[in-house]
N, C-alpha and C positions, 0 to 999 in steps of 0.2 A: 860596834867594836868596843871592848872593855879594856881598862888599864891594868892588864894582868901583871906587868913588870913594875908597876907603880912609877911610871916615868914622870908623871907630874908631881909626885910626892904628896899628892892630896888625895884623900879618900882611900878607898880600898881597891882591890882587884876587880870589884864589881862595878866600878864607876864607868859610865858610858862616855866614850870620847866622841862618837859621831853616830848618826842614825839616818836611815833612808826607808822609803816605803812607796807602794803603789795602791791607788784606790781603783777598785774594779766595780763597774756598773753592769748589772745584768739587764740586757735589752730583751724585752718581750717580743716575740714574733706574732704581731697582730695583723689581722686582715679584715678589711671591710669591702665587701663587693655588693653593689646595688644595681638595680635596673628599674625602668619605669615603662608602663604600658598604658594604652588607652582603649576604650571601647565606646562605640557610638550608642545612642539611645536604642534600647531593645536589641542591641547586638548580642551575638552568641559568644564571641571570644575576644580576648584582649590582644592587641597588636601594637606595632610601633607607630601606627597612624590610624586615624578614623576619618571617614567621609560622612559629612553631616549636611543638614539643611539649616538655613537661618532659623533661630529659635529652638534648635535641638539642644539636648543636654548630653554631656559625655562624662564618663567616669574614668579617673586617672588613678592608677595604682603605683605606689613606690615600694619596691620589693628589695629585701635582703636575700642573699642566696646561701646555699650550704657552705660556701667558702668563707663566709663571715665568721668572726669569732662566736663561739657558742654562747658566751656570756659577755654582756656589755656593762661596763661600770661608768661610762660617760658617753654622752651623745649630744650632738648639736646638728640639727637638720634645718635648712632654710630653703623654702620654695617660693619663688617669685612668679606670680601668675602672669599669663601672656598679656602683653599690652604693646601698643604701637611704639617702636623705638627701644624695645627691651634689649638687654645684652646678657651675656653669660655671667655667672656668679664668680667663677675662678679666673675668668679672662674678660677682656673688654670687647670681645667679638660680638657682633650684632646677631641676635637670634632671628630677626626678620619677621616678627609677627605683624600681620596686616590688620588685626582687630583685637579688642580687649575681651577676654573670656572672664566671666564673673563667677565667683564662688556662690553656690546656692545654699550651702548649709555648713555645719561644723565638720571638721576633719575627724575621720574615724581611725582610732588607734587599734593595734593588735590587742587582744585580750590581756596578754601578760604585761603590756605597757601601761594599761589604765591604772591611774592612781600613783604612778611612779614618774611618768614623763609629762612634763608641763606643755600644754598647747597654747601658743601665743599668736596674736594676730596684729596686723598693722594696716593702716590706710595710707601710709606715707609712700612716696615715690622714691626711686633711687636706692632701693634696699640692696645691701651687700651682705656678705658673711659677717661683717663687723656688727656686733650687737648694738653698738652705739649709732649705727646708721639710721635707725628708726625708733619710734616710740612703740613699745609692745604692750599688749593687754590681753587678758584671758577672757574678757567679756566683749561681746559684739552685739550691737543693735541691728545692724543691717549687713548681712554677709556679702551683699552685692558691692559694698564699698571697700571690701578688703582687697589689698594689693599683694600681700604676702603673708605666709604663716611660718612659725618656727616651733620646732620640737626640741625640748631641752631635758636632759637627765644630768642633774648637778651631782658631780662625784662627792661633794661634801655631804650628801644625804646618806651615802653608804649603800644605796639601793642598787640592785643589779637587775638586768632584764635579759630576756632571750634575744640572741643576735641573729640566729639562723632562720631563714624562711619566714620572715615576718613581713606583713603588708600594711602600709598606711594608705588609706583610700579617701578620696574626696571627689566632689562633683562640681563641674563648671557648666555654664550655659553660653551658647553661641548667640550673639545679639541678632535681633530681627533685621538689623541694617546691614549685616554681612552680605557680601555679594559673591557671585560665582567666581571660583578660582582663588579666593582669599584663603590664607593659611595662618594659624596661630600656633606658636611653639611653647611648650612648657619644659622647664628644667629645674633641677634642684642640686644643692651641694650638701655633703654630709661629712662629719668627722665623728669618730668613735674610738674609745680607748686610747686617746692621745695621738691618733694619727692625723696627718694633714687632711684638709678638705679635698674631697674628690667629687667630680661632677660627671654623672653618666650622660649617655646620649639623650638628647631631647626627643619628645614625642610631638607629632604633627596632628593638628585638627584642621582638616581640609573641608572647605565649603563647596558643595556641588548643588547648584540649583537646576533641577530637571526641567526640560522643555515643557512648556504648558500647552497641551493640545487644544485646538480650537473647540469651542463649546458646541459646534454643530454648523451645518450649512445654513445658508440663508433661505428665504422663502422661494420655493420652486415656482417659477412663472411659466405656465404652458404656452407654447407658441401657437399661432393661429395660421392655419393653412388656407389655401384659396378655395373658392366655391366652384363646383363643376356646373356647367351650363345645363339648365333644365332638370337638375337632379331633385329639386324641391327640398333640399337639405344642405346643411353646411358641414364641411369636413374640417375638424380641428386637427392640425398636424402635431407631431411630437413636440414636447416642450423642452426647454433648456433652462438651466439655472445654476448659478454658483454663488455661494455666500461666503462671507468672511467671518470666521469665528471670533469670539471676544478675547481669545488668548493670543499667544505669540505666533501661532501658525494659522494657515488659511484652511478652513474647512471647505467642503464641497457639498452642495445640496443634491438631493436625490432627483434624478430626472424622471418625470412621470409622463409616459406617452399620452398624447391627447386622445380624446374619444370622439367617435362619430355620432352626432346627434341629428337624426333625421327630423325634418319638420313634418307637421301633420299633412295628411293627404289632401290634395285640393288647394294647398297654398301655393302662391306664385313662386316659381323657381327663378334662378338667375339666368341670364342670357348667355348662350354659348355661341361662339363664332367659328365657322369653318371657312375654308378657302376653296373657291370653285376652280374648275380647270380653265375657265376663260379669263378675261381681263377684269371682270367685275366681281367683287366679293359678294357672297351670299350670306345673309344673316338669318338665322333660324330663331324665332322667338317661341317660347313655350309658355303656356299659362296653366299651371296645375296639371291636370290629367289630359287636357285638350291640346293638341299640337296645332299651331298656327301655320299659315302658308309662309314659305320663304320668299323674300323679296330681294331682287338684284338691284344694282345701282341704276339700271336703265328703266326701272319701273315694272319689269316683268315679274310674274309670280310663278313660283314652283311649289308644288306640294311634295315634300320629300322627307317628312318626319313620321315617326311611328311612336304613338303614345303607349306607355306602359301603365299597368294598374297602380304601380307604386309611385307614380308621379315623375318618373325619370324618363326623359326623351332622348332619342339617339340623334345627335347632331352630325348626320352622315351625308351632308350635301357636299358635292365636289370631291376633292381629294381629302377625305377624312383621315385623321391620324390613326384611328383604330383599325383601319383596313377592312371595314365592313361595307359591303355593297349597298348602294342607296335602296331604300324600301319604297314600295308602291302603296299609295293610299287607296281606300275603297272607292272614292269618287272617280279616281283615274281609271280604275279597273272597269267601272261601268261604262265609261266613254269608249274605252277600247273594245268592249263587248259589242256596243252598238255599231262601231265602225266595222268590226268583223262580220256582223250580220248583214250589213249593207253590201259588203263585198261579195258575200256568199250569194245573195239574191241576184246581183248583177251577173255573177259568173254563171248561175243557172240559166238566166235569160239569154246570155250569149251562146250557151251550148244549144238551147232550144232553137234559137234563130239559125244556127249553123246547120242543124239537122233539116230544118224546114227548107233551107236553101238547097240542100243536097237533093231533096225529093223533087224539087222543081227541075 
């Protein structure tokens, strides 16, 4: 407002009596959208989790999406590798890692970021988004000792980088001491173009130890069967065997049936025993191809065996189990032939005597 009427009597009509004003700040509409994925060793695709074995290596990708600003003038990204007792970067919530995953080599930047973004590493613990929380360096002697890394684009340099669809990649190794069911979680936080830090969902690295099959069954031990009386050979019955494998499971041995191995002809066979119909048991002894006489408990002898050419005798005395009728030996047949002849002569004599009597 000016002093048009010269109320003050000082100055001219152009003299300002009072002034007011408003300062306007243009707020830029910036967006940073990121994801992360993991892939197991020799895996085909990236996913939110990976299933691994102890000693395996996994690749983790940190990605910006098409919703991120096309051009970035500032960047600060912090990734704390999985370790027992770890927490989030933007919160104090526990991540819940069961083991420490170790970096195997340098972090790989997108091609457009190389030479513009600085990669820093630390071996300190308790790293946060505060740069002063750790000592950072761009040289590393042993990547396995690294606990976290940081990517920085200093706006003071005036450099710009592509923001959309960019991927930061690195590899970690699962320790050999990891056990079945253990999980490690990786997460990171990022700020770009003056926005606040954002922390995407973490990825899981799950350990699965496959069951170790047994290395094979034990030695198969064939069983031994009994001997048959007078067979002149030994019969080996089917064998059995079960072995324990050297792994976590029990293997089973192959069961091999036994084989029958006849002895040479003329060798003594074993003794077979049959039961007679009377009160006294009858024992039949065989000797090679020759059948011996059977002897009862009261001293009487019976000849009731038949020898075979292969050295096997029939123990068919009394009530034999095989249902075969007793056999007659050659000496017994001769005795019965003599008895029959004597009876025939007597019969002829009686007939002749009767006729002679009738004539008288």
